[in-house]
C-alpha positions as a Python dict, from the first residue, in 0.01 Angstrom:
ca = {
    (1, 'M'): (0, 0, 0),
    (2, 'R'): (163, 93, -317),
    (3, 'S'): (151, 473, -392),
    (4, 'H'): (251, 659, -715),
    (5, 'I'): (359, 1012, -718),
    (6, 'R'): (372, 1154, -1063),
    (7, 'F'): (667, 1405, -1124),
    (8, 'I'): (528, 1681, -1347),
    (9, 'S'): (725, 1839, -1656),
    (10, 'I'): (968, 2078, -1514),
    (11, 'L'): (1198, 2345, -1612),
    (12, 'F'): (1509, 2347, -1407),
    (13, 'I'): (1864, 2515, -1454),
    (14, 'I'): (2137, 2266, -1577),
    (15, 'A'): (2494, 2381, -1591),
    (16, 'F'): (2708, 2321, -1938),
    (17, 'S'): (3057, 2407, -1833),
    (18, 'V'): (3380, 2261, -1965),
    (19, 'N'): (3532, 2271, -1616),
    (20, 'G'): (3196, 2142, -1440),
    (21, 'Y'): (3088, 2284, -1117),
    (22, 'S'): (3295, 2399, -840),
    (23, 'Q'): (3446, 2119, -686),
    (24, 'E'): (3350, 2245, -341),
    (25, 'S'): (2996, 2074, -217),
    (26, 'I'): (2683, 2228, -141),
    (27, 'T'): (2492, 2109, 164),
    (28, 'I'): (2121, 2067, 141),
    (29, 'V'): (1907, 1984, 468),
    (30, 'Y'): (1581, 1768, 519),
    (31, 'G'): (1349, 1747, 825),
    (32, 'A'): (1441, 1474, 1034),
    (33, 'H'): (1083, 1343, 1097),
    (34, 'Y'): (922, 1336, 758),
    (35, 'K'): (946, 938, 660),
    (36, 'P'): (917, 810, 396),
    (37, 'F'): (1007, 1105, 234),
    (38, 'A'): (1301, 1253, 448),
    (39, 'W'): (1450, 1156, 789),
    (40, 'G'): (1778, 1173, 995),
    (41, 'E'): (2014, 953, 1142),
    (42, 'N'): (2289, 1093, 1320),
    (43, 'N'): (2193, 1415, 1129),
    (44, 'I'): (2244, 1208, 792),
    (45, 'A'): (1952, 1240, 558),
    (46, 'Y'): (1787, 944, 397),
    (47, 'G'): (1474, 910, 198),
    (48, 'V'): (1312, 975, -141),
    (49, 'Q'): (1378, 1368, -144),
    (50, 'K'): (1736, 1331, -52),
    (51, 'D'): (1740, 1075, -331),
    (52, 'F'): (1564, 1303, -585),
    (53, 'V'): (1787, 1615, -507),
    (54, 'E'): (2105, 1387, -540),
    (55, 'A'): (2005, 1269, -892),
    (56, 'V'): (1934, 1648, -991),
    (57, 'L'): (2196, 1830, -828),
    (58, 'G'): (2443, 1535, -846),
    (59, 'G'): (2360, 1338, -1140),
    (60, 'K'): (2227, 1606, -1377),
    (61, 'M'): (2458, 1897, -1260),
    (62, 'G'): (2738, 1720, -1146),
    (63, 'I'): (2736, 1907, -805),
    (64, 'K'): (2905, 1740, -492),
    (65, 'V'): (2604, 1753, -210),
    (66, 'K'): (2607, 1692, 165),
    (67, 'H'): (2292, 1588, 278),
    (68, 'E'): (2210, 1660, 649),
    (69, 'A'): (1888, 1627, 850),
    (70, 'Y'): (1775, 1831, 1142),
    (71, 'P'): (1443, 1928, 1320),
    (72, 'W'): (1257, 2115, 1036),
    (73, 'K'): (1249, 2473, 1212),
    (74, 'R'): (1622, 2427, 1260),
    (75, 'C'): (1668, 2339, 881),
    (76, 'Q'): (1500, 2667, 797),
    (77, 'R'): (1694, 2872, 1041),
    (78, 'M'): (2026, 2735, 907),
    (79, 'V'): (1932, 2812, 562),
    (80, 'R'): (1822, 3168, 628),
    (81, 'E'): (2143, 3240, 838),
    (82, 'G'): (2353, 3064, 581),
    (83, 'S'): (2498, 2796, 786),
    (84, 'V'): (2367, 2561, 528),
    (85, 'D'): (2321, 2612, 133),
    (86, 'G'): (1968, 2491, 98),
    (87, 'F'): (1656, 2269, 133),
    (88, 'F'): (1372, 2084, -67),
    (89, 'T'): (1029, 2190, 33),
    (90, 'V'): (752, 2392, -60),
    (91, 'A'): (712, 2747, -140),
    (92, 'T'): (602, 2995, 125),
    (93, 'P'): (592, 3385, 112),
    (94, 'E'): (856, 3362, 390),
    (95, 'R'): (1092, 3151, 217),
    (96, 'A'): (1109, 3371, -94),
    (97, 'E'): (1221, 3644, 136),
    (98, 'Y'): (1550, 3455, 185),
    (99, 'T'): (1583, 3215, -97),
    (100, 'M'): (1575, 3142, -499),
    (101, 'S'): (1408, 2832, -602),
    (102, 'S'): (1363, 2611, -887),
    (103, 'A'): (1075, 2564, -1072),
    (104, 'P'): (828, 2255, -891),
    (105, 'F'): (957, 1931, -952),
    (106, 'Y'): (650, 1727, -878),
    (107, 'E'): (312, 1799, -699),
    (108, 'T'): (176, 1627, -399),
    (109, 'H'): (-177, 1639, -271),
    (110, 'F'): (-262, 1775, 83),
    (111, 'V'): (-575, 1625, 240),
    (112, 'M'): (-730, 1597, 580),
    (113, 'H'): (-682, 1324, 828),
    (114, 'T'): (-881, 1236, 1143),
    (115, 'G'): (-942, 980, 1416),
    (116, 'K'): (-1213, 727, 1308),
    (117, 'L'): (-1379, 796, 1641),
    (118, 'N'): (-1360, 1147, 1642),
    (119, 'P'): (-1703, 1315, 1695),
    (120, 'N'): (-1616, 1558, 1422),
    (121, 'V'): (-1603, 1301, 1155),
    (122, 'A'): (-1958, 1411, 997),
    (123, 'R'): (-1875, 1775, 988),
    (124, 'L'): (-1536, 1739, 844),
    (125, 'K'): (-1670, 1510, 565),
    (126, 'T'): (-1872, 1827, 453),
    (127, 'V'): (-1521, 2045, 427),
    (128, 'R'): (-1447, 2080, 56),
    (129, 'S'): (-1185, 2383, 71),
    (130, 'L'): (-952, 2543, 348),
    (131, 'E'): (-1219, 2826, 357),
    (132, 'E'): (-1478, 2600, 444),
    (133, 'L'): (-1269, 2433, 694),
    (134, 'E'): (-1198, 2788, 836),
    (135, 'R'): (-1569, 2813, 929),
    (136, 'L'): (-1595, 2496, 1131),
    (137, 'H'): (-1586, 2590, 1479),
    (138, 'N'): (-1445, 2409, 1789),
    (139, 'I'): (-1212, 2206, 1575),
    (140, 'N'): (-853, 2149, 1701),
    (141, 'H'): (-575, 2143, 1425),
    (142, 'I'): (-231, 1986, 1446),
    (143, 'Y'): (56, 2023, 1236),
    (144, 'M'): (450, 1990, 1261),
    (145, 'L'): (653, 2277, 1440),
    (146, 'G'): (825, 2469, 1155),
    (147, 'S'): (613, 2398, 894),
    (148, 'G'): (543, 2735, 694),
    (149, 'W'): (303, 2640, 462),
    (150, 'H'): (27, 2511, 761),
    (151, 'E'): (159, 2822, 964),
    (152, 'N'): (65, 3043, 652),
    (153, 'A'): (-247, 2804, 547),
    (154, 'L'): (-397, 2782, 901),
    (155, 'K'): (-317, 3147, 1023),
    (156, 'N'): (-707, 3213, 1113),
    (157, 'M'): (-762, 2897, 1263),
    (158, 'K'): (-841, 2947, 1645),
    (159, 'N'): (-726, 2620, 1806),
    (160, 'I'): (-379, 2486, 1695),
    (161, 'T'): (-143, 2223, 1825),
    (162, 'K'): (236, 2227, 1694),
    (163, 'N'): (407, 1919, 1740),
    (164, 'V'): (779, 1891, 1711),
    (165, 'D'): (790, 1492, 1590),
    (166, 'A'): (530, 1493, 1267),
    (167, 'S'): (547, 1106, 1310),
    (168, 'T'): (354, 1088, 1638),
    (169, 'I'): (65, 1298, 1506),
    (170, 'P'): (-140, 979, 1388),
    (171, 'I'): (-121, 869, 1774),
    (172, 'M'): (-272, 1214, 1877),
    (173, 'L'): (-553, 1209, 1596),
    (174, 'K'): (-656, 853, 1733),
    (175, 'R'): (-654, 983, 2101),
    (176, 'Q'): (-852, 1258, 1978),
    (177, 'R'): (-599, 1511, 2122),
    (178, 'A'): (-643, 1703, 1782),
    (179, 'D'): (-907, 1687, 1540),
    (180, 'V'): (-755, 1735, 1182),
    (181, 'Y'): (-412, 1713, 1009),
    (182, 'I'): (-381, 1839, 668),
    (183, 'E'): (-87, 1621, 497),
    (184, 'Q'): (4, 1429, 205),
    (185, 'A'): (-177, 1091, 218),
    (186, 'E'): (142, 869, 144),
    (187, 'M'): (356, 1031, 409),
    (188, 'F'): (99, 1034, 700),
    (189, 'R'): (-57, 698, 620),
    (190, 'Y'): (308, 559, 624),
    (191, 'Q'): (361, 693, 996),
    (192, 'A'): (30, 581, 1104),
    (193, 'K'): (126, 216, 982),
    (194, 'E'): (469, 268, 1151),
    (195, 'K'): (297, 361, 1469),
    (196, 'G'): (24, 81, 1472),
    (197, 'V'): (-255, 300, 1434),
    (198, 'L'): (-354, 289, 1075),
    (199, 'E'): (-665, 137, 1119),
    (200, 'D'): (-774, 415, 1366),
    (201, 'I'): (-709, 679, 1131),
    (202, 'L'): (-961, 804, 870),
    (203, 'T'): (-836, 980, 544),
    (204, 'L'): (-1056, 1193, 380),
    (205, 'N'): (-923, 1233, 34),
    (206, 'E'): (-1227, 1308, -169),
    (207, 'F'): (-1148, 1666, -174),
    (208, 'T'): (-795, 1808, -162),
    (209, 'M'): (-716, 2093, 54),
    (210, 'K'): (-406, 2220, -135),
    (211, 'D'): (-189, 2061, -432),
    (212, 'L'): (181, 2186, -372),
    (213, 'G'): (504, 2160, -559),
    (214, 'W'): (817, 2063, -428),
    (215, 'R'): (1133, 2281, -528),
    (216, 'I'): (1510, 2287, -441),
    (217, 'F'): (1578, 2622, -274),
    (218, 'I'): (1919, 2782, -206),
    (219, 'G'): (1965, 3066, 48),
    (220, 'N'): (2050, 3403, -25),
    (221, 'K'): (2347, 3383, 210),
    (222, 'S'): (2476, 3084, 46),
    (223, 'K'): (2814, 3147, -155),
    (224, 'H'): (2687, 2886, -401),
    (225, 'Q'): (2385, 3078, -516),
    (226, 'L'): (2560, 3338, -747),
    (227, 'E'): (2759, 3040, -878),
    (228, 'L'): (2443, 2831, -973),
    (229, 'S'): (2297, 3157, -1156),
    (230, 'N'): (2570, 3332, -1302),
    (231, 'E'): (2911, 3222, -1318),
    (232, 'Y'): (2852, 2899, -1527),
    (233, 'H'): (2619, 3067, -1786),
    (234, 'L'): (2363, 2818, -1682),
    (235, 'K'): (2070, 2763, -1918),
    (236, 'M'): (1746, 2655, -1876),
    (237, 'F'): (1665, 2287, -1973),
    (238, 'L'): (1335, 2168, -2052),
    (239, 'L'): (1294, 1802, -1907),
    (240, 'K'): (1011, 1679, -2134),
    (241, 'E'): (982, 1334, -1982),
    (242, 'E'): (724, 1287, -1716),
    (243, 'Y'): (888, 1073, -1428),
    (244, 'L'): (695, 824, -1216),
    (245, 'F'): (825, 754, -846),
    (246, 'Q'): (676, 420, -709),
    (247, 'A'): (696, 397, -359),
    (248, 'N'): (593, 75, -131),
    (249, 'L'): (402, 216, 165),
}
């Protein structure tokens, strides 16, 4: 399946220093189980998120970047504690407390997914918003452990299952161990295909539960945060072009 994610026009910080950015590298971390967008092998990050961050920080700003991958909850703890410099994700109130971020680079659409044989399919098809979903009783939600957006958006839901490895969620939906998963269609359906259960999964994409913008975040405890924001008198640069990323899923 060919999917197109349109990169929206953005504002982002670009350095204009004669000497260039510091020769020290910065470390950006990614979730290890987020194919095709991000994944890890021996803690080395791969995927289109890593490639995109490298293009912006490395290509546009001339920064040396180390890209590493760990379980997502650990990534957030590492940024908060300052053992790594930043991550690439969506904004949440909690993340705003310990990071600074760029403007959104692009948006993705979060929609509902369920098993085709789930007895709640008809009820889920009536849902047009998170508020309506919250009013459905006896629905078991599932999401990846450490997903800050899910934790905040689904905080009032009664039945929650948190899974360490997001790539196994399609199997759990097929087996009706959970009723609904809210996630980007491109990523989820890729994972379902990889697990051999795509034909057993139903994506309810008529209504978007949430549009989320993806940003680069630098932790408040990173020694590079001040350098990024002040030392080189960074200017705001308007990228007027629209980018189109095409992924074969």
